KEKOLZA-434185 format. One line per field, with one value per residue: residue in one letter; x, y, z of N, C-alpha, C in turn. Coordinates in Angstrom, 2 decimals. Example, Ala and Ser with C-alpha at 12.3 -4.5 7.8 and 13.67 -1.06 7.14 Angstrom:
res = c(A_S)
neast = c(13.19_12.85)
nnorth = c(-5.69_-2.25)
nup = c(7.80_7.08)
caeast = c(12.30_13.67)
canorth = c(-4.50_-1.06)
caup = c(7.80_7.14)
ceast = c(13.20_12.90)
cnorth = c(-3.30_0.03)
cup = c(7.80_7.87)
This chain:
res = c(X_X_X_X_X_X_X_X_X_X_X_X_X_X_X_X_X_X_X_X_X_X_X_X_X_X_X_X_X_X_X_X_X_X_X_X_X_X_X_X_X_X_X_X_X_X_X_X_X_X_X_X_X_X_X_X_X_X_X_X_X_X_X_X_X_X_X_X_X_X_X_X_X_X_X_X_X_X_X_X_X_X_X_X_X_X_X_X_X_X_X_X_X_X_X_X_X_X_X_X_X_X_X_X_X_X_X_X_X_X_X_X_X_X_X_X_X_X_X_X_X_X_X_X_X_X_X_X_X_X_X_X_X_X_X_X_X_X_X_X_X_X_X_X_X_X_X_X_X_X_X_X_X_X_X_X_X_X_X_X_X_X_X_X_X_X_X_X_X_X_X_X_X_X_X_X_X_X_X_X_X_X_X_X_X)
neast = c(-7.27_-5.07_-4.96_-4.35_-2.76_-3.32_-0.65_-0.64_-3.36_-3.64_-5.49_-7.50_-9.88_-10.27_-9.07_-8.91_-8.26_-6.79_-7.31_-9.22_-11.55_-11.34_-12.21_-14.70_-16.39_-16.49_-18.19_-19.96_-21.46_-19.95_-18.20_-19.88_-20.55_-18.20_-16.12_-15.89_-13.59_-12.16_-13.51_-12.64_-10.00_-10.15_-11.28_-13.36_-17.34_-19.10_-21.15_-20.62_-18.88_-17.35_-17.25_-19.61_-21.96_-22.55_-20.15_-18.34_-18.07_-17.25_-14.57_-13.20_-12.85_-11.07_-9.05_-7.79_-6.02_-2.48_-2.50_-1.86_-2.73_-4.23_-2.68_-2.18_-1.40_-0.12_1.23_3.07_6.92_8.02_10.58_13.03_14.06_12.24_10.32_11.40_12.26_9.27_8.91_10.57_9.39_7.23_8.39_8.97_6.81_5.81_7.90_7.22_4.90_4.97_6.98_5.32_3.35_4.39_7.08_9.67_9.60_10.73_13.87_13.99_12.45_13.76_16.18_15.32_14.92_17.32_18.48_16.71_17.08_20.22_19.72_18.56_20.58_22.85_21.38_20.72_21.97_21.54_18.43_17.91_18.79_17.49_14.70_15.64_15.64_12.92_11.86_13.19_11.92_9.44_9.30_10.37_8.41_6.03_7.46_7.70_4.67_4.14_5.27_4.21_1.52_2.07_2.88_0.42_-1.25_-0.37_-1.16_-2.89_-5.71_-6.93_-9.58_-10.51_-8.40_-7.82_-5.63_-3.04_-1.45_1.43_1.59_3.56_5.60_6.27_5.52_2.85_0.63_-1.27_-4.55_-5.39_-2.64_-1.89_-1.31_1.07_2.79_2.60_3.88_6.43_10.20)
nnorth = c(21.98_19.70_17.44_13.91_11.49_8.42_5.82_3.59_3.65_5.94_8.00_10.93_10.74_8.52_8.14_8.53_9.79_7.85_8.11_9.68_7.90_6.07_7.73_8.83_6.04_4.90_6.93_8.52_10.85_12.35_13.69_15.90_17.74_19.01_21.65_23.90_24.45_22.26_20.11_20.62_20.11_17.23_16.36_17.26_17.64_15.36_14.09_13.80_11.59_9.41_6.96_4.38_4.24_1.51_-0.24_1.77_1.53_-1.12_-1.03_1.04_-0.44_-2.22_-0.50_0.65_2.47_1.36_-0.02_0.05_-1.51_-3.13_-2.41_-4.43_-4.78_-7.19_-7.37_-5.77_-5.42_-6.02_-4.33_-6.45_-5.42_-3.73_-5.59_-7.19_-5.36_-4.66_-6.96_-7.32_-5.34_-6.55_-8.74_-8.60_-8.49_-10.84_-12.36_-11.47_-12.56_-15.62_-15.63_-15.19_-16.87_-19.63_-19.95_-22.18_-22.58_-20.28_-19.87_-21.83_-20.44_-18.11_-19.23_-19.89_-17.54_-16.28_-18.00_-17.17_-14.46_-14.95_-15.95_-14.57_-12.49_-13.91_-14.07_-11.69_-9.81_-11.23_-11.24_-8.61_-7.92_-8.91_-8.07_-5.24_-5.82_-6.59_-3.92_-2.19_-3.62_-3.39_-0.34_-0.24_-1.33_0.41_2.77_1.65_1.56_3.92_5.48_3.93_4.89_7.43_7.12_6.02_8.17_9.70_8.36_7.31_5.95_3.91_3.64_2.12_0.31_-0.60_-0.03_1.06_3.88_6.07_9.66_10.66_8.75_5.83_3.25_0.78_-0.93_-3.69_-2.83_-4.95_-6.05_-3.66_-3.35_-4.55_-3.32_-0.75_-0.96_-2.19_-1.50)
nup = c(-21.86_-22.99_-25.92_-25.66_-27.25_-28.35_-28.48_-29.89_-31.94_-32.54_-31.97_-30.28_-29.18_-28.19_-25.82_-22.40_-19.29_-16.58_-14.04_-14.07_-14.98_-12.77_-10.19_-11.68_-11.95_-9.27_-8.12_-10.17_-9.72_-8.12_-9.97_-10.50_-8.60_-8.36_-8.39_-11.70_-12.63_-11.73_-12.94_-15.43_-15.61_-14.92_-16.99_-18.25_-18.13_-16.22_-17.52_-19.69_-20.52_-22.50_-22.08_-21.45_-18.75_-17.64_-18.01_-16.71_-13.98_-13.89_-15.41_-13.85_-11.44_-12.72_-13.12_-10.60_-8.40_-7.06_-4.04_-0.19_1.64_4.38_7.68_10.05_13.65_14.26_11.78_11.58_12.63_15.80_18.04_19.68_21.53_22.98_23.24_25.40_27.18_28.12_28.98_31.16_32.53_33.79_35.24_37.84_39.57_38.91_39.86_42.55_43.20_42.99_45.07_47.23_47.05_46.30_47.59_47.74_44.81_43.73_43.40_41.03_39.08_39.01_37.83_35.54_34.52_34.26_32.13_30.18_29.90_29.63_27.09_24.93_24.96_23.79_21.48_20.87_18.82_16.10_16.40_16.38_13.65_12.28_12.83_12.10_9.29_8.50_8.95_7.03_4.65_5.02_4.67_1.97_0.51_1.03_-0.35_-2.60_-3.44_-3.30_-5.16_-7.31_-7.49_-8.05_-10.52_-11.68_-11.65_-13.88_-15.74_-18.61_-20.57_-22.98_-24.73_-27.06_-27.66_-24.98_-23.54_-21.39_-20.73_-20.63_-21.52_-24.43_-23.76_-25.47_-24.70_-24.26_-22.02_-21.44_-19.80_-18.03_-16.74_-15.54_-12.73_-12.33_-13.86_-12.78_-10.00_-10.86_-11.02)
caeast = c(-6.72_-4.59_-5.61_-3.34_-3.31_-3.02_0.25_-1.36_-4.51_-3.30_-6.92_-7.51_-11.07_-10.64_-8.37_-9.40_-7.62_-7.29_-7.43_-10.82_-12.01_-11.58_-13.51_-16.57_-16.60_-16.78_-19.36_-20.46_-22.07_-18.87_-17.47_-20.98_-20.13_-16.85_-15.93_-15.80_-12.29_-11.49_-14.07_-12.24_-8.74_-10.83_-11.65_-15.08_-18.34_-19.34_-21.99_-19.49_-17.75_-17.01_-17.57_-21.07_-22.01_-22.56_-19.02_-17.33_-17.80_-16.22_-13.42_-12.77_-12.41_-9.70_-7.77_-7.62_-4.61_-2.20_-2.97_-0.98_-2.87_-4.34_-1.67_-2.66_-0.78_0.71_2.18_4.56_7.73_8.37_12.03_13.34_14.84_10.98_9.60_12.09_11.99_8.35_8.78_11.25_8.72_6.28_8.92_9.25_5.32_5.69_8.35_6.83_3.69_5.93_7.77_4.40_2.36_5.10_8.79_10.17_9.53_11.47_15.08_13.63_12.11_15.12_17.13_14.77_14.78_18.61_18.53_15.99_17.95_21.27_19.88_18.39_21.85_23.17_21.10_20.28_22.52_20.93_16.87_17.98_19.05_15.97_13.91_15.45_15.60_11.75_11.51_13.33_11.26_8.25_9.36_10.57_6.79_5.71_8.13_7.24_3.35_3.84_5.98_3.50_0.53_2.55_3.04_-0.93_-1.92_0.01_-1.66_-4.41_-6.55_-7.42_-11.22_-10.40_-6.87_-7.87_-4.23_-2.69_0.09_1.93_1.99_5.07_6.13_5.76_5.17_1.68_0.37_-2.82_-5.17_-5.17_-1.37_-1.42_-0.89_2.43_3.52_3.02_5.28_7.89_10.94)
canorth = c(20.54_19.20_16.22_12.84_10.59_7.08_5.30_2.25_4.05_7.55_8.72_11.33_10.86_7.62_8.63_8.74_9.90_6.72_8.52_10.53_6.88_5.58_8.08_8.51_4.60_4.99_7.87_9.56_12.22_13.45_15.21_17.31_18.51_19.63_23.14_24.05_24.32_20.90_19.34_20.59_19.48_16.03_15.83_17.57_17.19_13.84_13.64_13.76_10.81_8.50_5.45_3.89_4.01_0.26_-0.38_2.46_0.73_-2.26_-0.36_1.70_-1.69_-2.66_0.41_1.10_2.76_0.44_-0.07_-0.37_-2.97_-2.95_-2.66_-4.92_-4.32_-8.56_-7.53_-4.62_-5.78_-5.39_-4.31_-7.51_-4.78_-3.23_-6.71_-7.47_-4.35_-4.81_-8.13_-7.02_-4.61_-7.46_-10.21_-8.17_-8.81_-12.77_-12.75_-10.99_-13.63_-16.53_-15.92_-15.33_-18.25_-20.74_-19.85_-22.96_-22.47_-18.98_-19.97_-22.36_-19.20_-16.89_-19.54_-19.61_-16.14_-16.16_-18.66_-16.46_-13.25_-15.28_-16.47_-13.01_-11.54_-14.21_-13.91_-10.24_-9.28_-11.62_-10.71_-6.95_-7.49_-9.44_-6.60_-4.06_-6.18_-6.26_-2.23_-1.89_-4.24_-2.89_0.74_-0.32_-1.56_2.04_3.69_1.17_1.97_5.84_5.52_3.16_5.73_8.84_6.80_6.07_9.77_10.35_7.40_7.29_4.82_4.03_2.53_1.30_-0.94_-1.34_-0.09_2.18_4.67_7.68_10.44_10.96_7.32_4.68_1.79_0.81_-1.64_-3.93_-2.72_-6.04_-5.76_-2.63_-3.53_-5.11_-2.26_0.22_-1.64_-2.31_-0.80)
caup = c(-21.47_-24.42_-26.07_-25.44_-28.13_-27.93_-29.33_-30.95_-32.59_-32.86_-31.94_-29.32_-28.79_-27.18_-24.83_-20.97_-18.02_-15.66_-12.44_-14.08_-15.19_-11.31_-9.57_-12.18_-11.84_-7.83_-7.60_-10.99_-9.25_-7.44_-10.52_-11.16_-7.58_-8.30_-9.18_-12.99_-13.28_-11.23_-13.90_-16.73_-15.37_-14.92_-18.65_-18.69_-17.23_-15.77_-18.35_-21.65_-20.70_-23.53_-21.67_-20.73_-17.51_-16.95_-18.32_-16.29_-13.03_-13.92_-15.91_-12.55_-10.91_-13.11_-13.17_-9.28_-7.99_-6.32_-2.46_0.42_2.02_5.60_8.38_11.18_14.77_13.85_10.53_12.36_13.10_16.86_18.34_20.40_22.65_23.21_23.74_26.79_28.00_28.55_29.71_32.44_34.09_34.50_36.07_39.43_40.12_38.78_41.21_43.85_43.46_43.04_46.39_48.30_46.88_46.39_48.04_47.06_43.43_43.42_43.19_39.56_38.36_38.83_37.08_34.19_33.78_33.91_30.99_28.88_29.55_28.73_25.55_24.50_25.08_22.88_19.74_20.18_17.05_14.68_16.51_15.56_12.30_11.65_13.03_11.14_7.72_8.35_8.69_5.77_3.75_4.88_4.12_0.39_0.30_1.20_-1.45_-4.07_-3.76_-3.63_-6.98_-8.07_-7.25_-8.84_-11.82_-11.72_-11.88_-14.97_-17.02_-19.87_-20.84_-24.53_-24.88_-28.28_-27.81_-23.82_-22.94_-20.45_-21.08_-20.22_-22.51_-24.66_-23.80_-26.31_-24.14_-23.69_-21.36_-21.52_-19.03_-17.19_-16.61_-15.33_-11.63_-12.69_-14.40_-11.89_-9.06_-11.40_-10.55)
ceast = c(-5.97_-5.10_-4.27_-3.87_-2.62_-2.03_-0.22_-2.11_-4.23_-4.72_-6.61_-8.87_-11.49_-9.93_-8.74_-8.28_-7.85_-7.74_-9.15_-11.73_-12.63_-12.73_-14.94_-17.08_-17.09_-17.75_-19.15_-20.74_-21.16_-18.13_-18.71_-20.56_-19.03_-16.79_-15.73_-14.54_-11.43_-11.93_-13.42_-10.90_-9.03_-11.10_-13.18_-15.95_-18.73_-20.26_-21.53_-18.61_-17.84_-17.29_-18.96_-20.74_-21.97_-20.88_-17.81_-17.10_-17.15_-14.75_-12.68_-12.16_-10.91_-8.62_-7.72_-5.92_-3.87_-2.46_-1.82_-1.06_-3.27_-3.04_-2.25_-1.70_0.39_1.72_3.57_5.50_7.87_9.81_11.92_13.79_13.38_10.45_10.29_12.30_10.80_8.08_9.60_10.63_7.62_6.97_8.99_7.97_5.34_6.17_8.01_5.79_4.23_6.35_6.58_3.55_3.47_6.76_9.79_10.86_10.54_12.82_15.07_13.16_13.22_15.90_16.66_14.91_16.04_18.99_17.96_16.90_19.55_20.88_19.38_19.64_22.83_22.97_20.37_20.69_21.86_18.79_17.12_18.31_17.98_14.84_14.42_15.30_14.01_11.15_11.90_12.74_9.76_8.31_9.54_9.11_5.85_5.80_7.59_5.86_3.21_4.29_4.97_2.21_1.03_2.60_1.66_-1.50_-1.43_-0.45_-2.75_-4.62_-7.05_-8.50_-11.05_-9.35_-7.21_-6.53_-4.15_-1.60_0.45_2.25_3.23_5.61_5.35_5.14_3.73_1.55_-1.38_-3.22_-5.24_-3.60_-1.10_-0.90_0.87_3.44_3.79_3.79_6.41_8.84_11.71)
cnorth = c(20.10_17.92_15.20_11.94_9.17_6.54_4.43_2.73_5.31_8.24_9.32_11.07_9.62_7.30_9.20_9.03_8.59_7.25_9.21_9.36_6.24_6.44_8.70_6.85_4.68_5.54_8.80_11.00_12.83_14.41_16.10_17.96_19.39_21.18_23.01_23.90_23.04_19.96_19.39_19.88_17.98_15.24_16.25_17.49_15.46_13.12_13.27_12.66_9.63_7.03_5.31_3.63_2.44_-0.19_0.49_1.99_-0.25_-1.72_0.21_0.91_-1.71_-1.89_1.42_1.06_1.31_0.77_-0.56_-1.67_-2.60_-3.08_-3.10_-4.83_-5.76_-8.35_-6.46_-5.41_-4.92_-5.57_-5.35_-6.39_-4.47_-4.42_-7.09_-6.53_-4.28_-6.00_-8.02_-6.05_-5.31_-8.45_-9.71_-8.40_-10.12_-12.99_-12.87_-12.25_-15.20_-16.89_-15.70_-16.33_-19.60_-20.42_-20.79_-23.14_-20.91_-19.37_-21.11_-21.37_-18.17_-17.77_-19.59_-18.49_-15.94_-16.75_-17.98_-15.29_-13.66_-15.62_-15.21_-12.43_-12.32_-14.19_-12.50_-9.66_-9.58_-11.35_-9.51_-7.08_-8.11_-8.59_-5.50_-4.65_-6.07_-4.75_-2.15_-2.27_-3.71_-0.89_0.54_-0.53_-0.35_2.59_3.29_1.89_3.49_5.79_5.20_4.19_7.11_8.41_6.37_7.19_9.98_9.23_7.55_6.16_4.69_3.14_1.56_-0.22_-1.43_-1.47_1.06_2.64_5.98_8.50_10.80_9.52_6.11_3.54_1.84_-0.91_-2.42_-3.59_-3.48_-6.18_-4.47_-2.26_-3.56_-3.78_-1.19_0.12_-2.05_-1.30_0.13)
cup = c(-22.89_-24.50_-26.27_-26.33_-27.81_-28.97_-30.64_-31.87_-33.13_-32.82_-30.17_-28.50_-28.07_-26.11_-23.32_-19.95_-17.17_-14.33_-12.29_-14.00_-13.59_-10.55_-10.50_-11.98_-10.44_-7.73_-9.14_-10.75_-8.44_-8.55_-10.71_-9.59_-7.46_-8.69_-10.71_-13.44_-12.75_-12.62_-15.35_-16.40_-15.41_-16.08_-19.16_-17.59_-17.04_-17.12_-19.53_-21.62_-21.48_-23.25_-20.86_-19.54_-16.64_-16.94_-17.38_-15.05_-12.89_-14.81_-14.81_-12.21_-11.46_-13.28_-12.01_-9.41_-6.99_-4.78_-1.55_1.30_3.46_6.37_9.82_12.18_14.64_12.74_10.51_12.89_14.48_17.41_19.60_21.73_23.53_24.02_25.54_27.50_28.73_29.83_31.37_33.46_34.57_35.26_37.46_39.98_39.84_39.52_42.33_44.36_43.52_44.51_47.57_48.06_47.00_46.31_47.65_45.75_42.76_42.85_41.47_38.76_38.34_37.90_35.87_33.58_33.66_32.56_29.72_28.71_28.80_26.99_24.70_24.16_23.78_21.42_19.86_19.09_16.13_15.21_16.13_14.32_11.52_11.51_12.02_9.50_7.77_8.11_7.84_4.18_3.84_4.51_2.38_-0.15_-0.12_0.01_-2.84_-4.32_-4.05_-4.86_-7.40_-8.37_-7.95_-10.08_-12.39_-12.24_-13.06_-16.22_-17.59_-20.19_-22.69_-24.42_-26.18_-28.27_-25.92_-23.55_-21.97_-21.01_-20.72_-21.73_-22.90_-24.64_-24.80_-25.96_-23.45_-22.97_-21.44_-19.71_-17.80_-16.23_-15.95_-13.88_-11.46_-12.73_-13.52_-10.59_-9.54_-11.05_-11.91)
């Protein structure tokens, strides 16, 4: 494993890979269970970590990778055409029930239905545009987080200067500002 040198202090002994710190902070015993080749790639044996165990857990939380967040069904854009199609499948049953229970209300219900469909077809273009915009925003967010995770995998942390950096790059970022750095374009 090559030694990575901090661009600020110029030392290699104070530098740890961010992903290794994160994994060790979550479950220190996890690295001991890995194969020796994986341990070497992750920075050596778990017991040789240069960061005290008490600080490791807190530091691990500070150096978390960017997260997608939980996606609930209400966050997902719904195609207006799909909504109208599902509504259209239910309409015959509603009209049948109205006809059997209150036949006098059927013309009013059909009129309301015609107004609804007319309004939908007049506004369809703008509704579809909003739906497409929502999908594009969601896709852009996912791509931004994926790029951030890729960048996160390359980062190193200097325990002396409390900064993160990519090897070979002169730019360092305070550990507390890492999230913004990872998601910037």
